N, C-alpha and C positions, 0 to 999 in steps of 0.2 A: 225541499223540506220546509215545513211550516213550524215556526217557533214563536209563540207569544207568551209574555209574562202574565200571570194571573192578576197582577196589580193593574194591568191594562184593561181587564175585563169586568163587566158588571157582575155582581154577585147575585145569584139566584137562590131563593129559599125553597122553591118547589117548581116542578115542571108540570104543565097540564096538557101537553100535546102527546101524540103517539109516535113521535120520532124516537129513534133508538139513541141512547146516550151511554157513553163510556167515560169514566173518570176514575182517578185515584185519590184516595184520602191519605195514602202513605205509600212509599216505595219508589217514588220518582225523584231523582236527584239525591238519592241516598240508598244505602244498602241495609234494609231493615224496615220495620213498621209497614210491612206490606198489607194493603187493603185496597181492593179494586171494586168498582161498582158498575153494573150494567143495568140500565133502567129503560122501560118502555111503558108508556100509559101509566097504569095503576100497579105496576109490578117492578120490584127491585130485587136484583140478585147481587149478594156480596160475596166476593172471593177473597178468602183469607182475613185474618185479624191478628196482626203481629206486633211485636215490640221492636224498638231500636235501643241499643245499648249506647249511652252517650260517651263521647271522647273525653270530656271534662265533666266529672260528675257533679260537683258542688252540692253534694247531698242528694243527688237524683240517681236512682238505680236503673230506671229505664224510662223510655218515651213511648207513648201511644198516640194514635191520631185523634184529632178533634172530631167527635161523633155528632156534632150539632146538626149536620144535614140529615143523618140517618134518624136522629131522634125526632126531628120535625116531620119526617116522612115514614115513620115506622109502620104505619098502616099499609104501606105499599110492599114491605119487605116479605118476600116468600121464603127466603132461607139464606143461611150462611154456608158456603161451599169451601171446604178446606182442601188444599192441594196436597199437603203433607205435614209432618209433625214437628218441624223445626220451630224454635221460639219466635223467629221473625215472621212466622206465618200463623201461630196459634197462641203466642204469649199474651196477646191482648184480649182473648176471648172472655175471661172473667170480667173484665172491665167493660167490655161492650155489653154483656148480658146484664150487667148492674144498671146500665144506662139506657139501653135500647131493647125494646121487645122483639125478640127473634123467635119465630114460630118453630124453626127446626135448624139444626146444625148437621150438615152432611159431611161425613169424613170417612176415610179408608181405615182398614184394620188397626195398624200400629198407631195411627194418629188418634183413633177413637180412645184407645187405652191411655195415651198421653194426655188427651183433653180431660178425660174423667179424673185422672190423677190430679190434674191442675185444678179442676173445679172442686175437688175434695179439700184443697188447701184454702179454698175461699168459702168455707161453710157449706159446701155441696150445693152450689147454685143449680137450681132446677132448670133443665132444658131438655128438649126432645132431641136425642142424637140419633141420627139415621146412618147406618153403615152402608156405604156403597162399594161396588166392585167395578172391574173393568167393563163389565156388561150392563151395569145399571143405566136406566133411562128414567128421567123425571120430566113429566109434561106439566106445563102451566099455560095460562091463556096466551101469553105472548112469547113464551120461550119453551124450548125443549133442551134439556141438559144431558150431555153425554160425557164420558170420561175416556181417557186414553193413558195406559201405563207408560211411565217414562223411567229412565235410569237417573238416580241421584245418590246422595250419600246417606240415605235413610230409607228403610223399607216402606212400601206401600205409598210411593210417590206418584202422583198423577197430573196430567194436564186436563183442562176442562174446555169442552166445546159447547157453546150456547148457540142453538139454531134459532135464528130470527126470520122474519119474513123477507129480509134483504140478504140473507146468507149467514154463515157461521161466524161467530166471534170466537177465536181460539186463544186461550190462555195457556201457555206452555207449562206453567209451573216452574219450579227450578229443575234443570235437566242438564244431562250430558249425553253424548253419543257414545256408548260403551258397547263394543262389538263382541266382548267376551265377559259379560256381566256375571256376577256370582248368583244372583237370584232371578233369573229370567230376563228375556229381552223386552225392550220397549215395543209398544204396539204401533209400529210404523205403517202397517197396512191400513189401519184406521185412519191415520193422517191423510193418506192418499185418497181414501174414500171421501173424507171431508172436503179435500181439494177438488175432487171431481164434482161434488155437488155445489161448490162455490164458497170459498173463504172470504168473507167481507173484510175482516180485519184481524190481524195476528198481533197479539200482545206477547212479547217474548222476552225471556230472561236475558239481561244484558251484563251480568256480573263479570264475566271474563271476555267481554267484547274486544278488549285491548290485548288479549293474549293470543299469540300467533300459532303456537304449537298445539297440536291435537292433544286432548286430555289423555293422560295415561290411564289405562284400565285398572279398576280396583283390584282385579285378579293379579296383575303384574306387581302391585304393591305388596300383596300377600306373599308372592315368591320372594320379593326383595327382603321382607321382614324375616322370613324363614332363614334365608341365607345369613342375615345379620346374627340371628339368634344362634345359628349353628357354630359361629365363630367367636362367641362370647363365653368365657369361662366362669365369670363371677356372677353376682346378683344383677338382674335386669329390672330397671324400673322404666315403664313406658307410659307416655301420657298421650291421649288423643281426645277428640271431641266425644262426649258421652253419648250423643245421638247417633254416632257413626257405628251402627250395629255391625255392618259388614267388616269394618276394620277390627272391631273387638273380636268377632269370630275368628278372623285370621290371626290375630295375636294369640288367642287361646289355642288354636291349631298349631301354631309355631312352638308354643309352650309344651304342649303334649308331645310333639315330635322330638323335643329335646329333654323329655323327662322332667319338666318343671311343673310345680304346683302354681296356682294363680291365686293371689289375694287381691281384692279390690278395695280401694280407698277413695273417698269422695262421695258425698250424698247423691249427687246426680248420676254418677257412674253406677253406684250400687242399684239405684232405682231402675235405671235403663237396663242393666244386665238382668235384673230380676224379671222385668216385663218381657224382654226379648227371649229369655229361657222358656217362659210360660207359653209364648207364641211360637216356639221352635225356630226362632231366627238365630239363636245361639245354641248349638248342639255340642256338648262335650261329654266325655266319659265321666262316670260317677267318681267322685273324689278329687276332681281337677281343682275345683274352687275350694279353698280353705278359709277359716276364720282367723281372727286376731289371736285366739288362744293357741292354735296350732302353729302359727307363724314363726315363733321363736325356736321351735324344735326342727325346723326344716334348714338344711345346709344352704348357705348363700347361693351356690351354683345350681341349686334345685328349685329356685324360687323366681317367679315373675310378679312384680308389683304393678298393678294396672291402676292408674290414678287420673284424677282430674287435674287441671292447672296448666294445660298446654299454652294458655294465653297469659300466663304470669299473674293470674288473679290472686290478690294478696291473701285471701282467706282459703284458697283452694289447697288440696292435699299437697301438691308438688311444691307450692311456694313455702308452706310450713316445713316441709322436709328440708328445702334449700336453706332456710334460715335457722334450722335446728330446733324448731318449736313443736314438731309433730310428736305426739305422745308415744307412738308405736315405732317409728322408723327413724334412724339416724344414719346419715351417709357414712359408708365405710370405704377405705381404699379398695380399689378394684370394682366398685360399683359402676354400671353403665347406665346412663340415663338417655332414653330415646324420645325425641319429640316427633310423634307421628301426626303432624298437623302443620298448617301454615298459619302465618300471623294475620289475624283480622286487623284491617287498618285501624291505627291508633294504639295497638297493643305491643308494637315492636320493642319499645323502651322497657316495658315491664317484663317481657320475655327475656331480653338481654340481661336485665338485672338478676333474674332468676338463674339464668345460665352461668353468669359470673359467680354467683353464690355456690352453685353446684361444683363448679371447677375448683373454687377455693376450698371446699370441703373434701376434695380429693377424688371426685368422680370423673369418669370419662363421659362426655356428652356427644350424642349423635343427632343432627338435625337434618331435615330434608334438603338434599342437594343433588347435583348431577352425579356424584360418586356414591350416594346412598338414597335411593328412592324409598322414603319413609311415608310419603303422603301424596295424594292426588286430589285435585279439586273435584267437586260434584257439580260444577257448572261448565257449560259449553264454551269452547274457545271459538275463534273466528270461523275456522272451517265447519265446525259443528253447527254454529248458528246459520251459516249459509245452507247447510243441508236441510235444516228445519225450514228455512225460507223456500228452498227448492221443492221440498215435499209438499208444503201447504199452498204455495202460489197465491198468496194473499193479494187482494186488490188494494187494500190499505194496510199500513203498517205503523205501529206505535211501540217503541221499545220501553220495557218496564224493568223494575227491579235493578237499579243501578244508579251510580252517580252520573252527573251531567255528561262527563267525558265518555263514559261507557255507553250511555244512550246515544250520543252523537256518533260514535264510531259504529255503533250497530246500524244506525240509519245508513251510513256509508256502505256497509255490507249489504244492506237491503237493496240499495240502488245498484250495487254491482251485480246482484242476482236477477235484476230486471224489474224491481218495483219502481214505478214512476216517482221521481223526486217530489212532485206536487202531491203525491198520495202518502207521503211519509210525514208523520207528526211527532215532533219532539215536545211532549207534553210536561207540564209541571203539576205537582199535587193540586188538586182542586179544579184544574182546567178541564172543561167538558168538551169531549169530541162527539159531535152530533151527526147522525146519519139519517137522511131522508131519502125518499125515492128519487129526488132530482139532484141532490148535492150533498157534500159533506162539508161541515164548517165547525169552527171553534170560536164561538162569539160570547161564551158565558163561563162563569166559574162558580163553584159552590165553596162554602166556608171550609177551609182546611187549616191545619196548624199542628203544634205540638202540645200535648199534655204531659207534664212531668210527674213521675211517681217515685216516691221514696221508699226505703226498706220496710216501712210499716204499711205500705199500700195506700198512703195518703197523697193526695194531689198537692204538688208544690207550685204555687202561683209563679208565672213567668217573671213578674217583677222581683220576686224574691231571689230568683236565679240571677237576675241582672245585679242585684245588690250583693249577693254572695261573690259574684265574679269581681265586681269593683273592690270589695273587701280583700279578696285573694290577690288581685293585681297590684292595687295602689294603696290599700289600707284605709284608715278612718281618721278624721280629725273632728274632735267635739269642741265647740266653743261654749263655755259656760258663762252666762250673764247672771249676775246677782243684783237684784233691784228690790225696791219696796213694792207694796201692793199697787201703787199707782203708776209703776214703771218709770217714774221721774228721777227718783233718787237711785243712783247707780254707781257701780265701781268698775274698774278696768276688768274686762273678761279674762278668764283663765283658759288655757289651751290643754287638751288631753289628746295625745296622738298614739295610735296603735297600727303598727305595720306600714307607716308612712315615712317618718324620719326619726333618727335618734336625737331626742330633744336636748340632751346635754351638749351635743356637738352642733346644734343648729339654733343657737340663741338669737342670732340676728333675724333669721327667717320667722321664728316664733313671735318676736316682737313686731315684725311687719304684719303678720297675720292678725295679731292682737289689735294693733292700730287700725287696720282696715275694717275689722269686725266692729270696733268701737265707732269708727267714722260712719259706717252704714246704719248702725243704731241711732246715732245722733241725727243724721240726715232724715231718717224716717220720723223721729219724734218732732223735728221742726216742721215737716211737711203735713203731717197728719193731725187730725183733730180727735179721731176716735182710734185707740189702739187696737190693732188686730194681730195677735200673736202668730197665728198660722201664716198670715200674709208675709209678716216680717221674717219668719223662719225660711220661707221659700225664697224671698229676696236675698237673705244672707247667704243661703246655700248656693244660689245661682251666681251671684256676684263674687263671692268668696272663691267659689270653684274656679271661675275664670282667672281670678287673680293669682291663685295658687298654680294653675297650669302655666301661666305666663312665667312664673318664677322657677317652676321645677319640671314642667312638661309631664306632669302626672296629675291624675284626676282622683284623689281620695274621696270617700264619701264624707260629706260635710253634715254634721249633726249639731244644729244650734239648740241649746238647752237654757231655759229660763228658770231661775230659782228666786223665790221671794223670801224676804225676812220680815 
């Protein structure tokens, strides 16, 4: 296994040779922000353009990759190819299009509609969208692009095969091995054909590389939900991921079998259900879905409420129902709440908070467990990953889409299936894997990093994020100096603290800080001939910061302020 940090590698702005390069701008060492690049000579293929949801927001709604390399080489880009319609694969498209010239976006049926809807929210950004199918083939000078259907938790999910002069580069997309899928089998025959012709490198989804059990089929979850529904007498409220159309279909089927009407709450859920119905992914008898006006007249035992909020999002429908602020729904004794989902890393605390509120309100809560299968992952576990490796027989292997531990475990699985250890690469974002006729190496990196986006779609500078974190963790101390215009006549500084200490109970420390600040001011005036306010501010911030840390082991933001009279 080869493992290098990008900080050890020289940064390249552009490549001028005809070697085949593979690298990620997002998706390595993280679950989200997926964006992968294949480059040869004067052509670049981009695979996916996703977002990452931050663990600690600090006013940030989501994170996108740094597009600097693509902007500098946009004349080489032949197209953006989308594997499927999840946010961590399409959420960044509007921002990419605003910054980089993309000639065409290639996407499958359901993803096409989701992308168009997303672009409409960004003033209908113009782009040529090409809809591909399992049989589509696109030829370029250095590449020929093929597609293979896979099984995932969203319709029209595909892997991408890029034929190069040295063999195929296979990108699995997000996938699982589902032997009894709801909407058609994956195209495993195609994978074997690619294998026969020669797979140069496999880029494979690593999300569940640490999960040992074979993924449960989506069909089995449907049977489980129907059983649960049949045993519930009161009102049912069920929450799942809006994009999991297969799950929504099965929830609707369970409702119909038990003579329940379905009402949908949550903006994203309503939008997805409408799109899925138009595309016949959700098929229901007429009159199954009802609106808010009909809702009060339906007996509780004849209603299913389908909502967003399975991750405990504060503004989602389920969270507002739990805290009693939803305008249409109040929890009643006898209600059953079903979480048909799993916790995304970082969300468990907010989910638990929502569950506790629901229990306090008198509801019964069912979550996914060995006793009640209400959810299955859309990602392959250890055995399924081995099957993918066995089907494709890659010469080289690089795990993608996962945190470091997931990638590392995936490499161990690859070695177990016969890939030579020296042919496995544990890459980081920006690190370039280069293939030539004679060798494979990773000697360079491209610019990569995070761009932070707020709720208004504005970029938030990384320094601002750092400052917000400091304020959140350790608070702020302002030192106010009052002087005359010459800065020579001065009085003792005053201290203002927010989120750091309670000043009434910390008089001794406040006085020490005052004295230290005054001392730094005096020393500077003695040593300097020409007063520089900015220099003095920086010096006071640094020295006083160290002083306060020695006293408190905390690092508040230090803000020196000069006022003249």
